[in-house]
N, C-alpha and C positions, 0 to 999 in steps of 0.2 A: 194887761199882762197877768195880774194876779188871778183873774177869773179863767184865763186860758191855760195857766200853768198846770192845774190838775188834769186838764184834757191832754196836754202834751205828755204828761206823766203816764196816763193810761195808754195813749197811742204808742209811746216808746216801749212800754212793758209788753203790749200786744205784739208789736213788731218783732221784738227780741224773744218772745215766748218765755217771759220770766215767771209768770204766775199761771200755773196749771190749775184746773178745777180741783178744789179740795185742798190746795196747798195751804200749809200753816207756816207763816213767816216769822222768823226771829229777827228783830231789828237791832243792829248795833248802834247804840246811842251814847254819845259822849257828853251831850249837853250843849254842844256848839250849834251854830245856826244850821249847818248842813244836815246834821243828824236829827235835829228837832223838826225840820221840815219833812224829812223822810218819815219820821214817826207819825206825823199828822196825816200825810198822804196815804200811808199804808192803813192807818186807822179809818180814814174816810172810805177806803176801798173795801173795808170789812175783812181784810185778810191778815191783820196784825194779830198774831197769837201771843207774843211775848216780847219783852225788851231785855237786852243785855247791856250792862254798864260796868266798865272796869275802872276802879279808882286805884291808881298807882301810888297815891299819897306823895306825889313828887312836888306839889305846889302848896302844901299845907292847907290853910283855910280855903283857898281857891278850889282845891280838889274836892273838899268836903261839900262846898257850895254846889259844885257841878253835880255831885251825887244826889244832893237834896232836891235840886231842880228836877232831875230826871225821875226820881222816885215820886215827887209830888205830882208831876204831870201824868205819870202812869196811873197814879191813884185817882186823879181827876177823870181820866179816860176809862178807868176800869180795866186796865191792862196789867198783866203779871209782869213784874220787874225783877230780874235776877241781877244781883250785884256781886262783883268780886272785888273785895277791898284788901289791899296789901298793906302790911305794916310800913309806917313812915321810914323811908331810907332803905327798905329791904331791896328794892330793885337796883338802886344805885350801888349799894354796898356789894350785893351779890354779883353784879356785873363787873365791878372793878376787880373783884377777886379773880375773875376769869380773864383779866387783862384787856377788857374792852374799853372803848372810849368813843366820844362824839356820836355820829349818826348811828353807830352800831347799837347804842343804848336804845334808840328808837326802834331798831329792828328787833332787839330782844323783847321789848314791850309788845311789839306787833305779834311776834311768835307766841307769846304768852296768851294774848287775848284770842288769837285765832284758834289756838288749841282748845281754849275754854269754850269758845263758840261751838266747836265741833262736838264737844262733850255734852253741851246743852241740847244740841240737835238730837243726839241719841237718847239722852236721859228723859227729855221732855217730849219725845216723839214728834219733833218738828221736821219740816222738809228742807228749808233753805234759810240761810242767814243773809240779810240785806245790809249792805254798807252804803254810806252816803258819798262815795267818790263821785266827782263831777268833772266837767271838761277841763277846768284849770288844773286839777290833780293830774289829769291825763297828760297835759302839756308838760307839767313838772316832771312826771315820771319819764317821759321820753327824753327830756334833757338830762336827767340823772343817768339813764341808760347810755346816752351818748357820751357823757363824761367818763363813764366806766369802760368805754370802748367795746360795748356789747355789739354783737353782730346784728344782722337784719331784724332778728326777733325783737330787739330792743325798741325798734320803731313801732311795734305793735301796741306798746303801752299796756294799760290796764284792761284785762278782758271783761266784757260785760257779764259773762258767766264763767266761773272757774270751779268745777265740781259743784259743791253745795253752796257756793258763795255767789250772790248776784249783786249787781250794782245798778239800781233802777234810775239813778240821777245822772248817768253819764251823758245825757242829752243836754244838760243845762250848764251854764257858767256859774261861777261863784256869785257874780253880780246879780244874775237872774234869780238865784235861790234866795239871796238876801232881800231882794226887792219883794219877792213873794212873802217872805217871813214878816217884813215890815208892814206891808199892806194888809196882811191877814191878822196882825196883832199877836203873833207868836212870841213866846218867851225863849230866850237862849242865853248862854254864857259865853264870854270871850276868854279864850285860853291865852294868857299873857305870853306863854312860851312860843306861840305862833308868830310873835312879832320879833323874836330874837333871830339874828342872822348867824348864830353859832353853828347851826345845822345847815348842811348843804341844800336841803330841800327849801328851807326858809330863805336862804340866800337867793336861790333861783326865783322863789315866789315874789320876793320884795324888790329884787334888782333886775333880773333878766326878763321875766314875763312882762312887767310894766313897760320896759323899753321896747319890747316887740309889739305890744299893743299900741304904742305910739305910731309905729310904722303901719300896723294893720290892726285896727280896733276889733276886727273879727278873728283875731289870731287863734284863740282856742277852737272855734268852730272850723277854721281852715285846717288846723292840725288834725282835727277829728276826721275831716274828709280825706286828708292824706292817709290817715291810719286805715280807713276803709279800703282805699286803693292798695295800700301795702299788704293788707290781709289777703287780698286776691292774688297779688304777686307772690306772697309767701306760699300760698296754697299751690300755685303752679310750680314754684321753686321746689317744694317738697316732692311733687310728682316727678320732676326731672331729676332731682338728686337721687331718689330711690331707683329710678331707671339706670342712672349712671353707676350706682353701687352694684347693681346686678351685673352690669356689663364689665366694670373695671376691677371690682374687688373679687378675686378668685379665692376659693376655699378648697384646700386639699383634705384628704381623709383624716389627717391628724388635727384638723382645725386651724392650720396655719393660713394666714391671710396674705395674699400677695397683690401688689399693684404695679403694673408696668410703668417704668419711668418714662418710656418713650410715649405711651398713651397720655400720661399726665402732662408731659411737656408740650403737648399739642395746644394746651390752653394758654391764654395770655397771662393768667395769674395762677400758675400751678400750685403754689403754696396755699393760696386761699381755697382752691378747689379741693386739695388734699384735706384741709381742715374740715370742710363740710362732709367729706367722705368718712373720716375717722373720728369726728368730734365725740361720738358716743363711746369711744374707747378711752376718753380722758386726756387726749393730747391737745395742747394749747395751740393757738394760731402761730405764736412765735416759734414753737418747735417745728411746725409744718413749713414755715418760711425757711427755716434753717435746712430742713430736709430737701426742699426744692432747689436750694443753692449748692448742695453738695456736688463736687465734680464727679463726673462719671467714672473716673479711674480710681477713686478712693472708696473701696468697699470696706464694710465692717463697722462703720460709724453707727453708734446706736443711741437711742433715746428711750427714756422710761416714763410711763404714766403710772398711776396707782395700780393698774391691773395688767398692763401690757408692755411688751418690749418691741420697739421699732428698730429694725436694722436696715441701713442703706446699703444695698448690694450694687453691683456694677450696672445691672439692668432692671432691678426690681426693688421695691420697698416691701420688706417682709415684717409682718406683725405676728407675734406669738403671745399666748397667755402667760403672764408672769406669776399671778397670784394662785394660791391653792385654797382648798377648803379647810385647811387646818384651823384657822381662826374663826370659822363660821359661827354666827349666832344661833344657827339652827341645830337641832329641831326646837320648836317652841310649842307650848301648850296654851291655847287661847281659851280662857274659862268663861268669858262673857263678851257680848258685842262691844265694839269700840275700836280704838286705834291700836295697831301693833306695828312695830318697826324691827327690821332685822336685815343685816348685811346690805344696807343702802336702799332697801325697799320697804314699802308700807302696805298694810292691809287694813282696810276700814270696813267694819261690819255694822249694819244698822237695820232696824226693822223697817219694812217698806210695804208699799201697796202691792197686791198680787197682780202685777202687770209686767209683761215682758217689755224690755226697753224698746223704744220706738226705733232707735238707730243702733244696730249691732256694734258692739265694742268688746274686743277680747279682754280688755282690762276691767270689764264690769260684768257682774253676774247677779241675777236675781234668782234665788233658790227657794224651794219649799221649806219654810221654817220648821214644819212638823217632821221633816225628814232629817234635819240637822240636829245632832245631839252634842251639846257642849260637855266636856271640853273638846275643842277641835285641835288637831295636830297640824302644824305648818312646818314643812321640812323640804330639803332638797329631794328631787326625784332620785330614785335608785334603780339599778338594773333589776329587772323583774317586775317593776311596778306596772300595773295594768288597770284599765277601767273601761267603761262603755261610753264612748263619746256621744254627745248629743246628736240624735238623729240616727244612731246605729243600734243594732240589736245585739251584735257580738262584741266580745271583749277585744281590746287592742293594747299592745304594749306601748308604753310611752316612748321607749327607745325607737320603736318602729315608726311611730307618728312623727318624731323629730327627724328621722331619716327621710320620711316621705315629704316633709316640709322643707328639706334641705337646710336645716338649721345649723349655722356655724357652731363649732365647738365652743368659742367664747360665750355664745348665747346659751348653748346647752348647759354650761356650767351654772348659769343663774336661774334655770328653770326650777320651779318649786311646785309642790302639790299640797292641797288642803284636804285633810282626811276627817271624816266623821264616823265614829265607830269602826275605825280600821279600814274604811272604804274611801277611795278618792272621790271627793265631791266636785273638785274643781282643779284644773291645771291653770293657774293664773296666767293670763296673757295668751292662752291657747284655746282651751275648750272646757265647758262644764260637762259633768257626768249626766247621762240621760236619766239615771236613776233619781237624781236630785232636782230635776227640772220642775217648773211650774206646770200644773195640769188644770183641767176644768174643776177638779175637786179641791184644789189648793185654797186654803182659807187664810193662811198667814205666810209672809215671805220675809226673807232677809236680803238686803242689798249689800253686795260685796264689791269693793273697789280696790284695785291693786295698782301700784305705780312706783316709779323710781323716785327716791327722795332728791329734792333739789339741793345742790351744794353751792 
């Protein structure tokens, strides 16, 4: 088992295309058995560039001992170790002041470390951060999502790749990882808080999962197989959902969206179907169920999300934009590469290889770094804005492009532009400028990633 484990690690990484040639990997290492195994496997593969350890000082001497172990092992292996140590009690006190409790403290800690990981990637010019999540974590996550009432996506669990985060141990169970560590003579620390059932995840870990393993000893592996099947189903679902959106959601010149109640009621579960059609507008499944139950002769009933108003008419469901740009965070000046957030969206800029992305993605751009001049301006698009889209020689107004793309008004409201020296370099989510593209003469590049913040 121990001798075959590194081979399985390499095979899984190759299958999932986790390590590209020249990749420099940052390993997130807590000092526990899972992350210490990850550290050694990455080191053996010769791709471990650095280690990141967060000491929240939540467990006094135990936390200090965790840090000491990680630093000592990195020194022994000759690997750079970056440590973020917080003052004792800071996280707990700061979080309580925000009214948080229970598992949310763990989420706050998670957000802090992931933000720091991303800063390290940029500052140290690393490519990806590897975490030690495994199959048992996967099963626990799916159960957590189920408890929270998440939709189909909750059954997809932890992704193997998520932006610049990779999880190379998702092929193995906790037991298999521990066995490898024991037979290889590795050192690690046990986190005493992992044995407490005060947190939901630990309760699932120590009570639910063991009971399921009694029924099916291969339960984590079986759940992973189910996740793979679900991923295919979800991909097909997305294709069909997008097709239905085009057919059922009509947009008029003012950007008002309408859905025929007669067409919606052809489905056995109209409320659930409506939810998947308008989920991105912020409406909950409970609201959509109420809408589907509204009698046909009662018009005028309305519901609100953060951005939209939904009105139940006699024959139609009507959706209009509620919010305005008055409270917008834009415009913003970006002075250096890194993370920027505004109006529920994020923009991440980092140095990158001069390589056009293998798979086209409108939310990802790789631009010539020598053509981008900081500070960059990030703002909403305005009437009269124009640029030369990639592959074109002439200028085009953004307003005309949005019309050609039949972009709904609610979506238009959120379109932004990124300017360098007063010129539009990128319309995030739509197209880069031909002027800022990579060419054969490019020697440096910036990788820009745009996305909607998760709430």
